[in-house]
N, C-alpha and C positions, 0 to 999 in steps of 0.2 A: 716141841712144836716150833715153826720158824720164829715166832715173835719172842719166845723165851730162850731158845737154844739155837743160835744162828749157826748156819753151816750148810754147805751144799747138799750133802747127802740127806740130811734130815728135812731139808726144804723139798726135795723131790719126793720123798716118802709121803709127806703130808698132802702134797698136790694129788699124787695118784689116789690115796685113800679117799680124799674128799671127792675126786673125780668119778670114782666108782658109784657113789651115792647119786651124784648128779645124772649119771647115765641111766641109772635104773628109773629115776624120777621121770625122765622124759627125753631120751636121745632121739634125734631125727637125723636124716641124711644131711651131710655138710652141703653147703651150697644152696640152702632153701631158697625158693623163689620169693620175690617181693611182691606183695598184693599191690594193685593199682592204688596210687596216691594222688587223687584228684581234688581233694578238699583239704581243709586245715582244722579239723574238728578235735585235735589233740594238741596241747602245748608242746612245741617242738616239732609239730608236723605229724607225728605218729606215735605209737607206744614206744618206739625205740629212741625217740628224741633225735632222729637223724637230721631233721630239718631239710628233707629231701622230698622231691616230687617227681612223679612219672609223666606229668604233663609235657606235652612235646610241641605246643603251639609256638612258643617262644624259643628261638634257636640262635646260635651265634651269627647266622646270616641275616636274621631280621631284628635282632634285638636293638639296633640303633632306631627303630620306628617306635619304640615304647613312648608313650605320652600319658599324662594325667587322664584317666577315665571319669573319676569322680572324686570328690573331696568332701569330707565331713568335718566342719569346725568343732573344736572341742567347747566352744562357748565358755571358756575361762582362760585364766592366765597360769595354769599349773603345768608342771613338767611331768608327763606320765612316762613310765617304762613298761607299759602294758602290751603283752603280746596278744594280738587279736586272734579270735577264733571264728572258723566259718563252718556252718553245718546247714544243709538244706537250704542253700541260697540265702542264708541269714549270716551277717557278720556281727559279732558281739564285741563292743569296744568300751573302754572306760573313759568318760568325758563329762561335761556339765557338773563340774565340781564333785568329782567322785560318784557319778551315777553310772550305773550299767545300762548300756544303750544297744537295742537290737536294730540293725540297719538291713535294708535290702542290699544284698551283696553285688547287685549290678548297677544300682543308682546311688547308694549312699542315703537313701531316704529313711527317715525314722519309722520304725514299727512300733516300739514301746520303750519306755524309760522307767527303770527302777531307781528312784532318786535317793540321795543322801546315804551312800554306802561307805562313808569314811571308815578307815581302818581295814579295808580290804587289803589282802596280800597283794602288793603292788605289780607283780609281774605277769599275772594271767589267773585264769580260771579253768576249770575242767568241763567237759561235755560228755553226757552219758545218755544213750537211748535204749529202750527195751527191744526185744527182737522184732516185735511187730511195728516198731516205731511210734506207737501211740504215746509212750511215756518218754518225754525228754526233759533232761534236767542239766542245769548249770550248777557246779559244785564249787564252792570257794571258801576260803578262811578270812574270817573277819573278827578283829578285836579278841583273838584267842579262842573263837568258836569255829565250828565247821557248819556250813549253812547251805541250802539249796534254793534254787529259783526254777519255776516251771519255764522251760525255754520257749514255749508257745505263747505264754500269757505275761510273762515277767513277774509274777506273784511269788512270794515265799511259799514253800512247800511245809506246811505246819506238821504234817505227819512224820517228818524226818526228825529223829533225835527227840528232845525234850521241847515240844511246842515250837519245833522249827530249828533247833540248835543243839550241837553237841559241844560240851566244854572240853576243850583240848588240854586244860590244866590238870584234868582229873586223871587218876590211874598212874602217876608218875613216881609214886613212892615219896611224895612231898606234899605238904598242906598246900592245896590249890590256892588259897588265899594269899600265900606268900610268893606265888609265881608271878612275875611281871610278864615279860615277853615270852612267847612260846611258839606262835606259829612262823612257819617259813615264809620268806618272801616269795617263794616259788610255789606252784599250786599243787604239786604232787602229781599222781598218776592214777588214771582210771584202768582197771583190769577186770574184765568180766563184770561182776556185780560189786566190785570192791573199789574203794578210793583209798589209795595207798599214800602215806604222808611221812615226810620227814619233819624237821622242826628247827626253830632257831631260838634256842633257850638263853642266849647271852653268853658272855665270856668272863663274867666275874668269878671269883672263888665261890664254890658251892652253888653254881648255876645248876638248874634241873638237868637231868640226863636227856640225851637225845634219842630216846627210844623210837624204833621204827614201827609203825602201826598201820594196820588196815581196817576200815570201817565198812559196813554194809551200806550200799548206796541207797537202798530203799527205807531201811530203818534207823541208820545211824549207829547200830549196835557194833562194838569193838568185836572184830573177827580174829585178830591175832596181834600180838606185840613182841617185838625182839628187843631184849635188853642190850644196848651197845656198851654199857658197863655191866659186865656179867654179874649175876647174883650167885651166891654160894651153890655149887653143884653144877652150874652151867659152863660150857666150853669157854675157855679163856679166863675164867675166874683167878687162876693162879698168877696171871700176868699183872695182878693188881695187888695192893695191900688188902688184907682180909676184909676190912670195913668200907673199902672205897665206894661200893655201890650206894652207901648211905649218904655220902657227901660229894663225890666227883660228879661233874656236869659235863655239858658238852658231848664230845664223840657223836655228833649229830649229822643228818644230812639236811643242811639248809640250801644246798643246790639242786641239781636236777636228777631225777631218777629215770632209768631206762629199763625197759621191759622187752624180753624175747616173748612175743605172744604165742609162738608155736610151741615152745617148750614150757612156757609158764615160769620163766625165771626173771626176778626182779633184781637190777643191779643198783646198789646204793654207794655213792661216794660219800665218804664220811670225814668230818673235820676233827680238830685236835681235842683233846680233853681240857678241861679248865683246871687251874689257871694256864693260859697258853704258854707262858714263858718261864714258868717256875714250877717244877714238879716234885718238891720235896714231900708232898702228901700223896704222891702217886708212884712210888717206885715201882719199876717194871717196864715191860714193853707197852702195856696199856692197850690190849685189844678191846674194842674194835676201833680205836682212834686212827685217824688218817690213814683209812683203808679202803679197798673196794670189797664190798660184802655182796655175795650172790645168795639170794633167798628164793625159796619156793614161794612164788607170788600168791599161791592159794592159802598156805598155811604158815608162812613165815619161818619155816625150818631153814636152818643154815646149810647151804650146799658147799660153797667153799668161800675163802677170802684171801686177800693178800694184803699186807700192811706195808704202805710206801714209806712211812716214817715211824720208827719205833720211839716211843716215849717222846712225842713231839714237843719241842721247846721253841718252834719258829713259826706257829700259825700257819703251817703248810697245808691247810684244809684241802681236801679234794671237793671240788663243787661243780665243775664242768660235767655235762652230760656224758656218761660212758657211751662210746659209739660202737655199734654193731655192724660188722660187715664179714665179707667172706673173701679169703685169700687163698693162693696156691702156694703151699709151703712143702718143701721136700717132695715135690710131685703129687700131693694130694690137696683136695679142697679142704679147708679148716674155716669153721665159723668161729670169729674171734670177737673179743670185746677189748676196746682201746680206751685207756683212762689217760686224759691229760691232766697234769698235776700243776699246783703252783710252783713246784720244783723246776718246772721247764722241761721235765722228761715226759715222753709218751710211753705208758706201760702197756703191754700187749700180751694178751692171755687167750688161751682157748677158752671159749666162753661156757663150755660144759664142765671141764675138768679143773680149770684154773691154772693149767700148766702154763708157765711162761712160753711165748713163741721163741724168744731169744733168751739166753741165760740173764738173770738178774743176780748180781753178785753182792754178797755182803762184804763190805770193805770197812776197815777201822776207820774212826772218826774222832776229832778231839774230845777230850774229857773236860768236864766243867770243874772249875775251882770255886764254885759258889757254895756257901755253907748249906748243907743238907741236901744238895742235889746229887742225883745219881744218873748221869747220862747213860744211855744205851751204848755199848762199845762199838757197834757196828751199825751201818745203814745200808739199804739196798740201792745198788746202781745199776740200771739197765745198761747192758752192753750194746743194744741195738733196739730201736732206731736212734739216730743221733738226736740230741736236745733240740727244742724249737725256740728256747729263750736264753737270754744272757744269764750266765751263772757265776760271774765273778765281776768285780769292780775294783780299780785302783785309782790312785790320785791323778794319774795321767789321762783319765777317760772321763773327766768332768765335761759337762755341756758347754760348748762354745757360744750358744744362742741363749737369748732370753735373760740369763743371769747377768747381772752387773760385773764389772771386773773384781770389785770388792767381794761380792758374793762367791765368784769363782775361786778367788784365793782362799777364802775362808772354807769352802768345801774341800779344796785340795788338802789344806792343812788337816781338816777333821778326818778325812778318808785315809791320808797318810799315817795319822796316829791310831786309827781304829784296828780292831781284829778283823781280818778279811781273808779271802782267797779260797773259801769253801762254802758249800751249801749247808754244812752242818757243824759250823763253829758256834757253840752255846753262848748265849747272852751272858754278860759278866757284870760285876759290880764296879763302878769307878772307871770304866773304860767303855767305849762304844764298840759295838759289833755290827758289821755290815752283812745283812742277808739279802742276796739277790738271786732269783726273784723273791720278793719279800711278802708281807702279809696281803698284799693286793696284786703282786706280780704274777707272771706266768698266765696259766688259763684260769678262767673263772666262769660264772653262770653265763649261759647263752652263746658261749664262744666256740663251740665245737659242732661239726656236722660231718656227714659221711655219705658216700655212695654205698648203700648196702650190699651191692652186688660185685664190686670190682676191687675192693681193697683200698680205696682212697679215703683219707680221712683228713679233714681240714681243722686248723687250730687257729683262732685269733688270739693273740698273746700280747701282754704289755711288759715292757722292760721298766720296772720301778723297784728300787731298793727300799729296804727298811732299815733304819739305824736304830739299834736297841742299846739301852743302858739301864740295868736293874738298879732299883733303889727301894728302900723300905717306905719311902713316901709315895702314895699314890699320885699319878700325874694330875697336875692341876691344883693340888692341895697347898702348894707353896705361894699361890697367889692367882688373882684373877686375870682378865684380859687387860692388856697393856695400853700403849698410847693410842692405838686406833680406836679403842673403846672409851677412852676418858676425854672429857672436855670437848667432845665433837659439837660442831655447830648444828643448829636445828635442821638445816637443809641436808646435811649429811645424814642425820638420823632419819629423816624422812625418806631419803633415798634408799637407805638401808631397809626401812619398812617395806618399800615397794619390792625390793629384792626378795625379802623374806617371803612376801605374799605369793610370788610367783615360783619361787624355788623350794620352799620349806613348809608352807602353811598346810598343804594337802596331808602332811604326815604329822605335824607338830602342832597343828591348830591355830586358829586366828589369834588366840591370847597366849600362845606358847605353852599351853597347859598340858600338851600331848593329846593325840587322838588314837583311841583303841590301843594297839600294840606298840605305838610309838612313844617315846618318852618325853616328858616335859623338858622344855628348854628354859624354864623360869629361873632366873638367877644363874644361868649357865656360866657367866663370866666370873662368878665367885667360886665356881667349882673346877673349872678348867682354865688353863693358861691360854694366852692369845695364840702361841704356837700350836698348842694342841687343838684348838678350835680351827685354826686354818688347815691343819693336816686332815682333820676328819672331814671338813667341807670340801677340800680339794681332792682328796683321795677316796672318799666314801668308806662305808663300812658294810657289813653283812646285808642288811636290808636297805641301805642308803647307797644311791649311785654317786659317782663323783659329780661334783657341781663345777662347771668351767666358768670362771669369771675373771676379769681383769682385776689387778690389784686394787684400783680405787673402789670397785664394787665390793671387793672383800672387806676393805676398810670400812665402808659404809654399813655393811651387814653387822660387823663387830661393833660398830657404834650403836647400832639398833638394838642388838642383843644386850648391850651393857645398859641401855636406858630406853626400853620399849615404850614406856608411858608417855615418852615425849614425841612420839611420831604420830602426827596428825593423819587422818584419812586411811587409805587402804594400807594394811599391813600393821597399823599401830594397835596398841592395846586400848587406847582410849575410846570408849563407846563401841568397840567391836564385840560381837558375840557370834557364835555359831561356828561352823567348820569350813567356810570357804570364802573366797574373795568377793568383794562388792563388784558385781559386774551385771551387765544388762543381758540377762538370758531370755531369749525368746521363748514363748510357749511351745511345749511339746507334748506328746502322748504319754504323760506320766501316769503310770498304772499303780504305783506303789512307792512308799517312802520308808526308808530305813530298814533295819533288820527285823526278824521275827520276834514274838513276844518271849520266845524261850531264851533270850539273851539275858542272863543273869548279872550278878556282880562280876565283873571280868577279872578281879584280882588286884594285886598291889602293883602300881605303876611307879617306879622310882626314876631317878634322873640319870640312870646308866651308871657307868663306872665299872670299876674292877674289884672294889673292896670285898663285897659279899659279907654274909652274916657270920656268926661264930660257928665253929664245928659243933657237932652233936656231943653232948658230954661223955659219951661212952667211947669216943674215938680217940685213938692214941695219935694225935696230930702234931705237926711241927708248931713251935711257939713263934715263928717268924714268917712273915709274908713279904715276898719281894714283888715289884711291880715294874713295868715299863710302858711307855705309850707305844703307839703302833709304828711310829717314825718313818712313815711313808714319804718318800721325796720323789715326786713324779717327774721332775725336770732337771735333775742333777746329772743324768746320764746323756750321752751323745745320742742323736737320732740314729736309728729309728726308735721312736718312743712306743710304737705297736707294730707287730708284724703278723701277716697272714701267710700260714704255712700249709702246703699240701704235702701229704705223705702218700707214698706207694708202699703199703704194707706187704705186698707181694715180694718186695726186695728189701723192705726195711730201710728205705731212703727217703730223703726229701726230695720231691719233685721240683719244687720251686718255693721261694719265700719272698714275698713283697711287703713293702710298708702297708699297714692296715689302718683303717678308720678315717682316711683323709690326711690332710696336712695340718700342723700347728700354725695358725696364722702369724703369731708373733715370730716364730723362727723364720717363716717364709719371708716376712718384711725385712729380716736381717739377711737375706740371701740364701737360705737353706731351701731344699727341695726333697721331696719324698721322705718326709719326716715321720709319716704315721701320726695318728692323733693320740694325744697322752690319755692313758686310762680308757681306752676304747672298751665300750660294753655294749657293742652292737652285734645283734645276731646275724647269722649268715644262712643262706639257702642254697642248697646244691639241687641241680636238675638233671634229669636223664639225657638232656640234649647237650650236656657239656658246658653249662654256665654255673657261676657262682654269683650270688647277689649279696650285696652288703648295703645297708642304709647307715650312714655315718653321722657322727656328732657335728660334722662340718657343714650340714645342710646339702649333702650330695648322696645320692644313691647310685651305686656303681654295679656293673655286671662285668665279672672277669671271665676270661677263658679258662676253664677248669684245667686245660691241658698245660697252660703256660704262665698262667697269672697275669696276663696282659689285660689292662682294662678295654673292654670293647664299647662300653656305653657308660655315660655318666649323666644323670638327671638331676634337676634342681628339686629341692624340697623347701616348703616354707619355714621350716625349722629343723633343728637337728634331731637325731633319733638315738634312743637307748632302748634296747630290748629286741625281742625276735619278730621280724616281719612274718607275713603269711603268704602263701601262694595257693591259688584254688581256681577251680573252673566253675562258672555259673552261666547257664544259658548258652553253653557252647563257646565261652570266651574265657581265656586265661587271664588271671589278674595277679598283680603283686601288690599287697596292701602293707603300708608301713605307717608307724606311728611317728609323725613329725611333730613333736610337742616340746622339744628342749630348747631354751632360750640361751643366748650369750655364746653360741657356737662359733662365732666369727671373732671373738676376742675383744668385743667392745660392749659398753653398756647399752642394752637393747631392751628397754622395759616393755615394748610392744612388739610381738611377733605373731604371725598369723598361725597359731597351733591348730593342727588338723591331723586327721587320718586321710591319707591319699592313697588311691587305688591306680595303678598304672597297667595300661594294656596296649596292644599293637593298635596302630592306626586303623 
């Protein structure tokens, strides 16, 4: 098989054999038509996650006439990255201190509020309705459970699962009570009467496995389960040690799933096995880690797969939505799936057979010199199309903006001394290794879109390296937060409490104790170093978006985390209880509060980290564990920090590439332009009229000419945006709905911004 025996001849044989199975399951004529897309009832705009609309009211000729049509304030100071859904002229948003709110999609008027849903998967929900339209359900993950709400009434559906809830920690081959986080921050996909899910089981040693699962929408019963770490007798089992399925975790889809609804094929981008950076306990290629896996959506049967990284040691998770489009190749129409990776490559396959459209070559890569490690000797390199992201960094490419002269010289020296120059240089002990794109670089969730009919695929990418160095000491164990967190004056601690309240509290709780799936931050400064905390806050993690804040705000936040009891008022621990900020929320049509009674004990919530428990006694496991932090450095590279790329897959070429996500205000103040925004996680929408929309973290929403990348219109938002907007038609009018809820987007301390969901329409 490709993963165990690299070589072109063997690769071709596997793809053809798997393709024959897929053809039997459901082949259709290439160039299938795209059904009208006039609403946004599916996360990502449709089952294929194309973020595409066939609405034609807004065009390049009139886009400059867009203006706010209605706005719904969130009535809190939380930063949401929730992607709105719209169905039957009703918009569903997350607001009011993590309440699910139904709004009239033409006016923004409240219809109902289901309050107090802290712990909900932050990026979105699913919508399902019966064939006769009488049964309409909202499906979401919360605190490690799968739950449903009646879309018409806002009440929990107690006939679903066990008294309204399905425990997602069960059925994974581990004691459910030992599993902390499990739910994906992304909502999964509805297909027919199934809700199909990935997971985010964490990245520590012995994390739970990332099995792919489908549940019955009506009952909550498990319909199928695909083991991403194969069990004995299953395909790919030989690519692992014999007992790996008992202890290896990860290999999960924490990102976006795409479905070909005509053929009934579900496409899953998977992440790396755990532990991400040291694989002495998982010798082999490690199927189905860091792969694109095509399954029969009705049965979970494997149709084909392709592994982008064998024995991943770099956290090169696939997470962006696979994009389905039709191209003309060698004189024929071919339906393809394109997967944008953290590697900066766009991998393009025949979506039925898995055959690469252009050759993907197995090339030799450097070997590890770390004790016990066995790197895979080759890695796949697409020969076409060209990469969309920067893939190397040297000491002469350090950012000339934002960094002080001293910081610049320090980084030049560090990069000069580090191992670098290739995507696949393995992490080492005692010396730093540069990986670019790194753990958060390249493509990520929400950052791909496509025109399903003409071969155009769009990728929003960030250029950020990771700097790795392995050690037997887990990150942060050597000491707590440094000067910024020690001896801070009360005013600084109080300011940090306010920052925590608006940026962190919705996930980690008013008292830092954690909420649902999100870990406790109590005593975090004794467990992680100041540098580690700064990196996580600035660069984000799987379920956590990057937080943009000036250095003074970061120092204040660290001071608060080091001594939260000293912070008075909002954000402090003293006298605070509950799950949200102290705000004056006006009354609304609240129909329910909290989750269903079927929510049981959710499991063990730890403080995060990489250590993990001991190996099972029967396992022949290595006696040493190496660790590294994520090492993400978002501002050491030259602009552009983010890019927006348009591919023409009929020719395998880049049509255009422009800076993405807006400008970095500190760099602009120093004379830079067209910088792109660091760590942009802003969704994009493509239209049949030739427009591309992006709501940025810089408080601007833009419309690009899809043919050239030129900005045709730019509108103001009351706050920055992270997540996927929605585009829909209601009562004959086309709307663009964005979540403008991110604070601090202009590079200064702004405790008060007018967070809101804003709908734009033509005058």
